[in-house]
MARBA-3410 file (N, C-alpha, C, O; in Angstrom, 1 decimal):
219
-22.0,-19.7,-11.5,-21.3,-19.1,-10.3,-19.9,-19.6,-10.3,-19.0,-18.8,-9.9 ~ -19.7,-20.8,-10.7,-18.3,-21.2,-10.6,-17.2,-20.4,-11.4,-16.0,-20.4,-11.1 ~ -17.8,-19.8,-12.5,-16.9,-19.0,-13.3,-16.5,-17.6,-12.7,-15.6,-16.9,-13.2 ~ -17.2,-17.2,-11.7,-17.0,-16.0,-10.9,-15.6,-15.9,-10.4,-15.2,-16.8,-9.8 ~ -14.8,-14.7,-10.6,-13.6,-14.5,-9.9,-13.9,-14.0,-8.5,-14.8,-13.3,-8.2
-13.1,-14.6,-7.5,-13.2,-14.4,-6.1,-12.3,-13.3,-5.7,-11.1,-13.3,-6.0 ~ -12.9,-12.3,-5.0,-12.1,-11.1,-4.7,-12.2,-10.9,-3.2,-13.3,-10.9,-2.7 ~ -11.1,-10.6,-2.5,-11.0,-10.2,-1.2,-10.6,-8.8,-1.0,-9.6,-8.3,-1.6 ~ -11.2,-8.0,-0.1,-11.0,-6.6,0.1,-10.4,-6.5,1.5,-11.0,-6.9,2.4 ~ -9.2,-5.8,1.6,-8.6,-5.4,2.8,-8.4,-4.0,3.0,-7.5,-3.3,2.6
-9.4,-3.4,3.9,-9.5,-2.0,4.0,-10.1,-1.7,5.4,-11.0,-2.4,5.9 ~ -9.5,-0.7,6.1,-9.9,-0.5,7.6,-11.2,0.5,7.6,-11.5,1.1,8.7 ~ -11.8,0.6,6.6,-13.0,1.5,6.6,-14.3,0.6,6.2,-14.5,0.4,5.0 ~ -15.0,0.1,7.0,-16.2,-0.9,6.9,-17.2,-0.3,5.7,-17.5,-1.0,4.8 ~ -17.5,1.0,5.8,-18.4,1.8,4.8,-17.8,1.6,3.5,-18.4,1.3,2.5
-16.6,1.9,3.4,-15.9,1.8,2.1,-15.9,0.5,1.6,-16.2,0.4,0.4 ~ -15.6,-0.6,2.4,-15.5,-2.0,2.0,-16.9,-2.4,1.4,-16.9,-3.0,0.3 ~ -18.0,-1.9,2.1,-19.4,-2.2,1.8,-19.7,-1.5,0.3,-20.3,-2.1,-0.5 ~ -19.2,-0.5,0.1,-19.6,0.3,-1.2,-18.8,-0.3,-2.3,-19.4,-0.5,-3.3 ~ -17.5,-0.7,-2.1,-16.8,-1.4,-3.0,-17.2,-2.8,-3.3,-17.2,-3.2,-4.5
-17.6,-3.5,-2.3,-18.2,-4.8,-2.5,-19.4,-4.8,-3.3,-19.7,-5.7,-4.1 ~ -20.3,-3.8,-3.1,-21.5,-3.6,-4.0,-21.2,-3.4,-5.4,-21.9,-4.0,-6.3 ~ -20.3,-2.5,-5.6,-19.9,-2.2,-6.9,-19.3,-3.4,-7.8,-19.6,-3.6,-9.0 ~ -18.5,-4.1,-7.0,-18.0,-5.3,-7.7,-19.0,-6.3,-7.8,-19.1,-6.9,-8.9 ~ -19.9,-6.6,-6.9,-20.9,-7.7,-7.0,-22.0,-7.3,-8.1,-22.9,-8.2,-8.4
-22.0,-6.1,-8.7,-22.8,-5.9,-9.7,-22.4,-6.5,-11.0,-23.2,-6.7,-12.0 ~ -21.1,-6.9,-11.0,-20.7,-7.6,-12.2,-20.9,-9.1,-12.1,-20.6,-9.7,-11.1 ~ -21.4,-9.7,-13.2,-21.8,-11.1,-13.1,-20.6,-12.0,-13.0,-20.8,-13.1,-12.5 ~ -19.4,-11.6,-13.4,-18.3,-12.6,-13.4,-17.4,-12.3,-12.1,-16.4,-13.0,-12.0 ~ -17.7,-11.4,-11.3,-16.9,-11.0,-10.1,-17.7,-11.1,-8.9,-18.9,-10.7,-8.9
-17.1,-11.6,-7.8,-17.7,-11.7,-6.4,-16.8,-11.5,-5.3,-15.8,-12.1,-5.1 ~ -17.2,-10.7,-4.5,-16.4,-10.4,-3.2,-16.7,-11.5,-2.3,-17.9,-11.8,-1.9 ~ -15.7,-12.3,-1.9,-16.0,-13.5,-1.1,-15.2,-13.4,0.2,-15.1,-14.3,1.0 ~ -14.5,-12.2,0.6,-13.8,-12.1,1.9,-13.5,-10.7,2.2,-13.4,-9.9,1.2 ~ -13.4,-10.2,3.4,-13.0,-8.9,3.8,-12.1,-9.0,5.0,-12.2,-9.9,5.8
-11.3,-8.0,5.2,-10.5,-7.8,6.4,-10.0,-6.4,6.6,-9.9,-5.7,5.6 ~ -9.8,-6.0,7.8,-9.5,-4.6,8.0,-8.0,-4.4,8.6,-7.7,-3.3,8.9 ~ -7.3,-5.5,8.6,-5.9,-5.3,9.0,-5.0,-6.5,8.5,-5.5,-7.5,8.1 ~ -3.7,-6.4,8.6,-2.8,-7.5,8.0,-3.0,-8.7,8.6,-3.0,-9.7,7.9 ~ -3.2,-8.8,10.0,-3.3,-10.0,10.7,-4.5,-10.8,10.3,-4.4,-12.0,10.0
-5.6,-10.3,10.1,-7.0,-10.9,9.7,-6.8,-11.2,8.4,-7.4,-12.3,8.0 ~ -6.2,-10.4,7.5,-6.0,-10.9,6.0,-5.2,-12.1,5.9,-5.5,-12.9,5.0 ~ -4.1,-12.3,6.7,-3.3,-13.4,6.6,-4.0,-14.7,7.1,-3.8,-15.7,6.5 ~ -4.9,-14.6,8.0,-5.7,-15.6,8.6,-6.7,-16.0,7.5,-7.0,-17.2,7.4 ~ -7.2,-15.0,6.8,-8.4,-15.4,5.8,-7.7,-16.1,4.6,-8.3,-17.0,3.9
-6.4,-15.7,4.3,-5.8,-16.2,3.1,-5.4,-17.6,3.4,-5.3,-18.4,2.5 ~ -5.2,-18.0,4.7,-4.9,-19.4,5.0,-6.0,-20.3,4.9,-5.9,-21.5,4.8 ~ -7.2,-19.7,4.9,-8.5,-20.5,4.9,-8.8,-20.7,3.4,-9.4,-21.7,3.1 ~ -8.4,-19.9,2.6,-8.7,-20.0,1.1,-8.2,-18.8,0.4,-8.4,-17.7,0.8 ~ -7.6,-19.0,-0.7,-7.1,-17.9,-1.5,-8.2,-17.4,-2.5,-8.9,-18.3,-3.1
-8.3,-16.1,-2.7,-9.1,-15.5,-3.7,-8.5,-15.4,-5.0,-7.3,-15.8,-5.0 ~ -9.0,-14.9,-6.1,-8.3,-14.7,-7.3,-7.6,-13.4,-7.3,-6.7,-13.2,-8.1 ~ -8.1,-12.6,-6.5,-7.5,-11.1,-6.5,-7.6,-10.5,-5.1,-8.7,-10.6,-4.5 ~ -6.6,-9.9,-4.7,-6.6,-9.2,-3.4,-6.6,-7.8,-3.5,-5.6,-7.3,-4.1 ~ -7.5,-7.1,-3.1,-7.5,-5.5,-3.2,-7.0,-4.9,-1.8,-7.7,-5.3,-0.8
-6.1,-4.3,-1.7,-5.5,-3.8,-0.4,-5.3,-2.2,-0.4,-5.0,-1.5,-1.4 ~ -5.6,-1.7,0.9,-5.3,-0.3,1.0,-3.9,-0.2,1.7,-3.3,-1.1,2.3 ~ -3.3,1.1,1.5,-2.0,1.2,2.2,-2.1,1.4,3.6,-1.2,0.9,4.4 ~ -3.1,2.2,4.2,-3.3,2.3,5.5,-4.2,1.3,6.2,-5.4,1.2,5.8 ~ -3.7,0.5,7.0,-4.6,-0.5,7.6,-4.5,-0.3,9.2,-3.8,0.6,9.7
-5.2,-1.1,9.9,-5.4,-0.9,11.4,-4.0,-1.2,12.1,-3.6,-0.5,13.0 ~ -3.3,-2.1,11.6,-2.1,-2.6,12.2,-0.8,-2.2,11.5,-0.3,-1.1,11.7 ~ -0.3,-3.0,10.6,0.9,-2.6,9.8,0.5,-2.0,8.6,-0.7,-1.7,8.3 ~ 1.4,-1.6,7.7,1.2,-1.0,6.4,0.8,-2.0,5.4,1.2,-3.2,5.5 ~ 0.1,-1.6,4.4,-0.4,-2.4,3.3,0.8,-3.0,2.6,0.6,-4.1,2.0
2.0,-2.3,2.6,3.1,-2.8,2.0,3.7,-4.1,2.6,4.3,-4.9,1.9 ~ 3.4,-4.3,3.9,3.8,-5.5,4.5,3.0,-6.6,4.0,3.5,-7.7,3.8 ~ 1.6,-6.4,3.8,0.8,-7.4,3.3,1.1,-7.8,1.9,1.1,-9.0,1.6 ~ 1.5,-6.7,1.1,1.8,-7.0,-0.3,3.1,-7.9,-0.4,3.1,-8.8,-1.3 ~ 4.0,-7.6,0.5,5.4,-8.3,0.4,5.1,-9.8,1.0,5.8,-10.7,0.6
4.2,-9.8,1.9,3.9,-11.2,2.5,3.2,-12.1,1.4,3.5,-13.3,1.3 ~ 2.3,-11.5,0.6,1.8,-12.2,-0.5,2.6,-12.6,-1.6,2.6,-13.7,-2.1 ~ 3.5,-11.6,-2.0,4.5,-11.8,-2.9,5.4,-13.1,-2.6,5.8,-13.9,-3.4 ~ 5.7,-13.2,-1.3,6.5,-14.2,-0.8,5.8,-15.5,-0.7,6.3,-16.5,-1.3 ~ 4.6,-15.6,0.1,3.8,-16.7,0.2,2.9,-17.2,-1.1,2.8,-18.4,-1.4
2.3,-16.2,-1.7,1.5,-16.4,-2.7,1.8,-15.7,-3.9,1.0,-14.8,-4.3 ~ 2.9,-16.1,-4.6,3.4,-15.3,-5.7,2.4,-15.3,-6.9,2.5,-14.4,-7.8 ~ 1.5,-16.1,-7.0,0.5,-16.2,-8.0,-0.8,-15.4,-7.9,-1.6,-15.2,-8.7 ~ -0.8,-14.9,-6.6,-2.0,-14.0,-6.2,-1.7,-12.6,-6.6,-0.8,-12.0,-6.1 ~ -2.6,-12.1,-7.5,-2.4,-10.6,-8.0,-3.0,-9.7,-6.8,-4.0,-10.0,-6.1
-2.3,-8.6,-6.7,-2.7,-7.6,-5.7,-2.9,-6.3,-6.3,-2.0,-5.7,-7.0 ~ -4.1,-5.7,-6.1,-4.4,-4.2,-6.6,-4.5,-3.3,-5.4,-5.3,-3.6,-4.4 ~ -3.8,-2.3,-5.5,-3.8,-1.3,-4.3,-4.9,-0.3,-4.7,-5.0,0.2,-5.9 ~ -5.6,0.0,-3.7,-6.8,1.0,-4.0,-6.7,1.9,-2.7,-7.2,1.5,-1.7 ~ -6.1,3.1,-2.8,-5.9,3.9,-1.7,-6.2,5.5,-1.9,-6.2,5.9,-3.1
-6.3,6.2,-0.9,-6.6,7.6,-1.0,-5.2,8.4,-1.0,-5.1,9.6,-1.2 ~ -4.0,7.6,-0.8,-2.8,8.1,-0.7,-2.2,8.6,-2.1,-2.5,8.0,-3.1 ~ -1.5,9.6,-2.1,-0.8,10.2,-3.4,-0.2,9.2,-4.3,0.9,8.7,-4.0 ~ -0.7,8.8,-5.4,0.0,7.7,-6.2,1.3,8.2,-6.6,2.1,7.3,-6.9 ~ 1.7,9.4,-6.7,3.1,9.8,-7.1,4.0,9.2,-5.9,5.2,9.0,-6.2
3.6,9.1,-4.7,4.5,8.7,-3.7,4.4,7.1,-3.5,5.5,6.5,-3.3 ~ 3.3,6.6,-3.6,3.1,5.2,-3.2,3.1,4.2,-4.4,3.4,3.0,-4.2 ~ 2.7,4.6,-5.6,2.6,3.6,-6.6,3.8,2.8,-6.9,3.8,1.6,-7.1 ~ 5.0,3.6,-7.0,6.2,2.9,-7.4,6.6,1.9,-6.3,7.1,0.8,-6.6 ~ 6.4,2.4,-5.1,6.7,1.4,-3.9,5.9,0.1,-4.0,6.4,-1.0,-4.0
4.6,0.2,-4.2,3.7,-1.0,-4.1,4.0,-1.9,-5.3,3.9,-3.1,-5.1 ~ 4.3,-1.2,-6.4,4.6,-2.1,-7.6,5.9,-2.8,-7.6,6.1,-3.9,-8.1 ~ 6.9,-2.1,-6.9,8.1,-2.8,-6.6,8.0,-3.8,-5.7,8.7,-4.8,-5.9 ~ 7.1,-3.7,-4.7,7.0,-4.8,-3.6,6.1,-5.9,-4.2,5.9,-6.9,-3.6 ~ 5.5,-5.9,-5.4,4.8,-7.1,-6.0,3.4,-6.8,-6.3,2.7,-7.7,-6.9
2.8,-5.6,-6.1,1.4,-5.3,-6.5,1.4,-5.2,-8.0,2.3,-4.7,-8.6 ~ 0.2,-5.6,-8.6,0.0,-5.5,-10.1,-0.6,-4.2,-10.5,-0.7,-4.0,-11.7 ~ -1.1,-3.4,-9.5,-1.9,-2.2,-9.9,-2.0,-1.2,-8.8,-2.0,-1.6,-7.6 ~ -2.2,0.0,-9.2,-2.5,1.1,-8.2,-3.6,1.9,-8.7,-3.7,2.3,-9.9 ~ -4.6,2.3,-7.9,-5.7,3.2,-8.3,-6.1,4.0,-7.0,-6.0,3.4,-5.9
-6.4,5.3,-7.2,-6.7,6.2,-6.2,-8.2,6.0,-6.0,-9.0,5.8,-6.9 ~ -8.6,6.1,-4.6,-10.0,5.9,-4.4,-11.0,7.1,-5.1,-12.2,6.9,-5.3 ~ -10.4,8.1,-5.4,-11.2,9.1,-6.0,-11.7,8.8,-7.5,-12.7,9.3,-8.0 ~ -11.0,7.8,-8.0,-11.2,7.3,-9.3,-11.9,6.0,-9.3,-12.0,5.3,-10.3 ~ -12.4,5.5,-8.1,-12.9,4.1,-7.9,-14.0,3.8,-8.8,-14.0,2.7,-9.4
-15.0,4.6,-8.7,-16.4,4.5,-9.4,-16.1,4.3,-10.9,-16.8,3.6,-11.6 ~ -15.2,5.1,-11.4,-15.0,5.2,-12.9,-14.1,4.2,-13.4,-14.3,3.9,-14.6 ~ -13.1,3.6,-12.5,-12.1,2.8,-13.1,-11.7,1.5,-12.4,-10.9,0.7,-12.9 ~ -12.3,1.3,-11.3,-12.0,0.1,-10.5,-12.3,-1.2,-11.2,-11.5,-2.1,-11.2 ~ -13.4,-1.2,-11.8,-13.7,-2.6,-12.6,-12.8,-2.9,-13.7,-12.3,-4.0,-13.9
-12.4,-1.8,-14.3,-11.4,-1.8,-15.4,-10.1,-2.3,-14.8,-9.5,-3.2,-15.4 ~ -9.7,-1.7,-13.8,-8.4,-2.0,-13.1,-8.4,-3.5,-12.7,-7.4,-4.2,-12.9 ~ -9.5,-4.0,-12.0,-9.7,-5.3,-11.7,-9.5,-6.3,-12.8,-8.6,-7.2,-12.7 ~ -10.2,-6.1,-13.9,-10.0,-6.9,-15.1,-8.7,-6.9,-15.5,-8.2,-8.0,-15.9 ~ -8.0,-5.8,-15.6,-6.8,-5.7,-16.3,-5.7,-6.5,-15.3,-4.8,-7.2,-15.9
-5.8,-6.5,-14.0,-4.8,-7.1,-13.1,-5.3,-8.7,-13.2,-4.4,-9.5,-13.2 ~ -6.6,-9.1,-13.3,-6.8,-10.3,-13.3,-6.4,-11.0,-14.6,-6.3,-12.3,-14.7 ~ -6.2,-10.2,-15.8,-5.8,-10.7,-17.0,-4.2,-10.8,-17.0,-3.6,-11.1,-18.1 ~ -3.6,-10.4,-16.0,-2.2,-10.5,-15.9,-1.4,-9.3,-16.3,-0.2,-9.3,-16.5 ~ -2.1,-8.0,-16.4,-1.5,-6.9,-16.8,-1.3,-6.1,-15.6,-1.8,-6.4,-14.5
-0.4,-4.9,-15.8,-0.2,-4.0,-14.6,-1.1,-2.8,-14.9,-1.0,-2.2,-16.1 ~ -1.9,-2.3,-13.9,-2.8,-1.2,-14.1,-2.2,0.0,-13.3,-2.1,0.0,-12.1 ~ -1.9,1.1,-14.0,-1.6,2.4,-13.3,-1.9,3.5,-14.1,-1.9,3.3,-15.3 ~ -2.1,4.7,-13.6,-2.4,5.8,-14.4,-1.3,6.2,-15.4,-0.1,5.7,-15.2 ~ -1.6,6.9,-16.3,-0.6,7.3,-17.3,0.5,8.2,-16.5,1.7,8.1,-16.9
0.1,8.9,-15.7,1.1,9.8,-14.8,2.2,8.9,-14.3,3.3,9.2,-14.4 ~ 1.8,7.8,-13.6,2.5,6.9,-12.9,3.4,6.1,-13.9,4.6,5.9,-13.7 ~ 2.8,5.7,-15.0,3.6,5.0,-16.0,4.8,5.8,-16.4,5.9,5.4,-16.5 ~ 4.5,7.1,-16.8,5.5,8.1,-17.3,6.5,8.3,-16.3,7.7,8.4,-16.7 ~ 6.3,8.3,-15.0,7.2,8.5,-14.0,8.2,7.2,-14.0,9.4,7.3,-14.0
7.4,6.2,-14.0,8.2,4.8,-13.8,9.3,4.5,-15.0,10.4,4.2,-14.8 ~ 8.7,4.8,-16.2,9.4,4.7,-17.4,10.6,5.8,-17.3,11.6,5.5,-17.8 ~ 10.4,6.9,-16.8,11.4,8.0,-16.7,12.6,7.5,-15.9,13.8,7.8,-16.3 ~ 12.2,6.8,-14.7,13.3,6.4,-13.7,14.0,5.1,-14.4,15.2,5.0,-14.2 ~ 13.3,4.3,-15.1,14.0,3.2,-15.7,15.0,3.6,-16.8,16.1,3.0,-16.9
14.6,4.7,-17.5,15.4,5.2,-18.7,16.6,6.1,-18.1,17.5,6.5,-18.9 ~ 16.4,6.5,-16.8,17.4,7.5,-16.3,17.1,8.8,-16.5,18.0,9.7,-16.3 ~ 16.0,9.2,-17.0,15.6,10.7,-17.5,15.6,11.4,-16.2,16.3,12.4,-16.1 ~ 14.9,10.9,-15.1,14.7,11.7,-13.8,16.0,11.7,-13.2,16.7,10.7,-13.0 ~ 16.4,12.9,-12.8,17.7,13.1,-12.1,17.6,12.9,-10.7,16.6,13.1,-10.0
18.7,12.4,-10.1,18.7,12.2,-8.6,18.2,13.3,-7.9,17.5,13.1,-6.9 ~ 18.6,14.5,-8.2,18.4,15.8,-7.3,16.9,16.2,-7.6,16.4,17.1,-6.8 ~ 16.2,15.6,-8.5,14.8,16.0,-8.7,13.9,15.1,-7.7,12.7,15.3,-7.6 ~ 14.4,14.1,-7.1,13.7,13.2,-6.2,13.5,13.8,-4.9,14.4,14.5,-4.3 ~ 12.2,13.6,-4.3,11.9,14.0,-3.0,12.8,13.2,-1.9,13.0,12.0,-2.0
13.4,13.8,-1.0,14.2,13.1,0.0,13.5,11.8,0.6,14.2,10.8,0.8 ~ 12.1,11.9,0.8,11.4,10.8,1.3,11.5,9.6,0.3,11.4,8.5,0.7 ~ 11.6,10.0,-1.0,11.8,8.8,-2.1,13.0,8.1,-1.7,13.0,6.9,-2.1 ~ 14.0,8.5,-1.2,15.3,7.8,-0.8,15.3,7.0,0.3,16.3,6.2,0.5 ~ 14.1,7.0,1.1,14.1,6.0,2.2,13.8,4.7,1.7,13.1,4.5,0.6
14.2,3.6,2.3,14.0,2.2,1.9,12.5,1.9,2.3,11.8,2.7,2.8 ~ 12.0,0.8,2.0,10.6,0.6,2.1,10.3,0.3,3.6,9.2,0.6,4.0 ~ 11.2,-0.1,4.4,11.1,-0.3,5.8,11.2,1.1,6.5,10.4,1.4,7.4 ~ 12.2,1.8,6.1,12.3,3.3,6.6,11.1,4.0,6.3,10.6,4.8,7.0 ~ 10.5,3.8,5.2,9.3,4.6,4.7,8.2,4.2,5.7,7.5,5.0,6.2
8.0,2.8,5.9,6.9,2.4,6.7,6.9,2.9,8.1,5.9,3.3,8.7 ~ 8.3,3.0,8.7,8.4,3.6,10.0,8.1,5.0,10.1,7.5,5.4,11.1 ~ 8.5,5.7,9.1,8.3,7.1,8.9,6.9,7.4,8.9,6.6,8.3,9.7 ~ 6.1,6.7,8.2,4.6,6.9,8.2,4.0,6.7,9.4,3.1,7.4,9.9 ~ 4.5,5.5,10.2,3.9,5.1,11.5,4.2,6.2,12.5,3.3,6.7,13.2
5.5,6.8,12.4,5.9,7.9,13.3,4.8,9.1,13.1,4.2,9.6,14.0 ~ 4.6,9.3,11.8,3.6,10.5,11.6,2.1,10.1,12.0,1.3,11.0,12.1 ~ 1.7,8.9,12.1,0.5,8.6,12.7,0.6,8.5,14.3,-0.4,8.2,15.0 ~ 1.7,8.8,14.8,1.7,8.9,16.3,2.1,7.6,17.1,1.9,7.5,18.3 ~ 2.7,6.7,16.4,3.0,5.4,17.1,4.4,5.6,17.8,5.4,6.1,17.3
4.4,5.1,18.9,5.6,5.0,19.7,6.7,4.0,19.3,6.3,3.0,18.5 ~ 7.8,4.1,19.6,8.8,3.0,19.2,8.4,1.6,19.6,8.5,0.7,18.7 ~ 7.9,1.4,20.7,7.6,0.1,21.2,6.4,-0.4,20.3,6.3,-1.6,20.0 ~ 5.5,0.4,20.0,4.3,0.1,19.1,4.7,-0.3,17.7,4.2,-1.2,17.1 ~ 5.7,0.5,17.2,6.2,0.3,15.8,6.8,-1.1,15.8,6.6,-1.9,14.9
7.6,-1.3,16.8,8.4,-2.6,17.0,7.4,-3.8,17.0,7.7,-4.8,16.4 ~ 6.3,-3.7,17.8,5.3,-4.8,17.7,4.6,-4.9,16.5,4.4,-6.1,16.1 ~ 4.2,-3.9,15.9,3.4,-4.0,14.6,4.3,-4.6,13.4,3.8,-5.4,12.6 ~ 5.6,-4.2,13.3,6.5,-4.6,12.3,7.3,-5.7,12.7,8.2,-6.1,11.9 ~ 7.2,-6.4,14.0,7.9,-7.6,14.4,9.4,-7.3,14.4,10.2,-8.1,14.0
9.8,-6.1,15.0,11.2,-5.7,15.1,11.5,-5.4,16.6,10.6,-5.3,17.4 ~ 12.8,-5.4,17.0,13.0,-5.0,18.3,13.0,-3.5,18.4,13.1,-2.7,17.4 ~ 12.8,-3.0,19.7,12.9,-1.6,19.8,14.1,-0.9,19.5,14.1,0.3,19.1 ~ 15.2,-1.6,19.6,16.5,-1.1,19.3,16.7,-1.0,17.9,17.3,-0.1,17.4 ~ 16.2,-1.9,17.1,16.1,-2.0,15.5,15.3,-0.7,15.1,15.8,0.1,14.2
14.2,-0.5,15.7,13.4,0.7,15.2,14.2,1.9,15.5,14.3,2.9,14.7 ~ 14.8,1.9,16.6,15.7,3.3,16.9,16.8,3.4,15.9,17.1,4.5,15.5 ~ 17.4,2.3,15.4,18.3,2.4,14.4,17.8,2.9,13.2,18.5,3.8,12.6 ~ 16.7,2.4,12.7,16.0,2.9,11.6,15.6,4.5,11.8,15.7,5.3,10.8 ~ 15.2,4.9,12.8,14.9,6.3,13.1,16.0,7.1,12.9,15.9,8.2,12.3
17.2,6.7,13.2,18.5,7.5,13.2,18.8,7.5,11.7,19.3,8.5,11.2 ~ 18.5,6.4,11.0,18.9,6.5,9.4,18.0,7.5,8.8,18.5,8.3,8.0 ~ 16.6,7.6,9.1,15.7,8.3,8.5,16.1,9.7,8.8,16.0,10.5,7.9 ~ 16.5,10.1,10.0,16.7,11.5,10.4,18.1,11.8,9.5,18.2,13.0,9.1 ~ 19.0,11.0,9.3,20.2,11.3,8.6,19.8,11.5,7.1,20.3,12.5,6.5
19.1,10.7,6.6,18.6,10.9,5.0,17.8,12.1,4.7,17.8,12.6,3.6 ~ 17.0,12.5,5.8,16.2,13.7,5.7,16.8,14.9,6.2,16.2,16.0,6.1 ~ 17.9,14.8,6.7,18.6,16.0,7.3,17.9,16.6,8.6,17.9,17.8,8.9 ~ 17.4,15.6,9.4,16.7,16.1,10.7,17.6,15.9,11.8,18.5,15.0,11.8 ~ 17.5,16.8,12.9,18.5,16.8,13.9,17.9,16.2,15.1,18.7,15.7,16.0
16.6,16.1,15.4,16.1,15.6,16.6,14.9,14.8,16.4,14.3,14.8,15.3 ~ 14.5,14.1,17.4,13.3,13.3,17.3,12.1,14.2,17.2,11.1,13.7,16.6 ~ 12.0,15.4,17.7,10.9,16.3,17.6,10.9,16.7,16.2,9.7,16.9,15.7 ~ 11.9,16.9,15.5,11.9,17.4,14.1,11.4,16.3,13.3,10.6,16.5,12.4 ~ 11.8,15.0,13.5,11.3,13.8,12.9,9.8,13.5,12.9,9.1,13.2,12.0
9.4,13.7,14.2,7.9,13.6,14.3,7.2,14.7,13.6,6.3,14.4,12.9 ~ 7.7,15.9,13.6,7.0,17.0,12.8,7.0,16.8,11.4,6.1,17.1,10.6 ~ 8.2,16.3,10.9,8.2,16.2,9.6,7.4,15.1,9.0,6.8,15.2,7.9 ~ 7.4,13.9,9.8,6.4,12.7,9.5,4.9,13.1,9.4,4.2,12.8,8.4 ~ 4.5,13.9,10.5,3.1,14.4,10.4,2.8,15.2,9.4,1.7,15.0,8.8
3.6,16.2,9.0,3.3,17.1,7.9,3.5,16.5,6.5,2.8,17.0,5.6 ~ 4.3,15.5,6.4,4.3,14.8,5.2,3.2,13.9,5.0,2.7,13.9,3.8 ~ 2.7,13.3,5.9,1.6,12.4,6.0,0.3,13.1,5.6,-0.5,12.7,4.8 ~ 0.1,14.4,6.2,-0.9,15.2,6.0,-1.0,15.7,4.5,-2.1,15.9,4.0 ~ 0.2,16.0,4.0,0.3,16.5,2.6,-0.2,15.4,1.6,-0.8,15.7,0.5
0.2,14.2,1.9,0.1,13.1,0.9,-1.0,12.1,1.2,-1.1,11.1,0.6 ~ -1.9,12.5,2.1,-3.0,11.7,2.2,-4.2,12.4,2.6,-4.1,13.4,3.4 ~ -5.3,12.0,2.2,-6.7,12.7,2.5,-7.4,11.7,3.6,-8.6,11.9,3.8 ~ -6.8,10.7,4.2,-7.5,9.9,5.1,-7.5,10.6,6.5,-8.1,10.1,7.4
END
């Protein structure tokens, strides 16, 4: 039992956590030893004892999974993080890997590939689909032209988090509380987002965020 790798799952869907835990626990050398459904609970659990691997979803009850990834990268740089999400990998994979995650896998591929992804990340490698690797290498080599990028890709990680929270219906004060920002700062970010996306009003921003989130997530 001492040789088993300890894994913690952070996902806001209890049924999914249970199914994933069962899949992982079927492996003799892997064991799920902790679960959380939001960033706050995950941080508390990590203070009690660190696992060998953290599996995180992008959409959590409070803040974005990106927040948790950056927190872990800063506080626990040796803790590998694997993102397992329904969100479109073409949109999120680059951001989470840049934030410090070691891999990205979509939930639709969980049954077939999650154990392979876990082992790759535990071994110190990065796990991503061939399509994601191709895009990342294209950007690194300068093949992808600036005008080919979706305007949402031009948002900073913080702007992107706020944009997605707007799409989920959170008000300024709620976003400020979730991300530990002032309401004024959130307002400043909203203006920057509108400018980058060519939006003229708060109503257009709301509509754009809702439509974008609907197109890029099946949750």
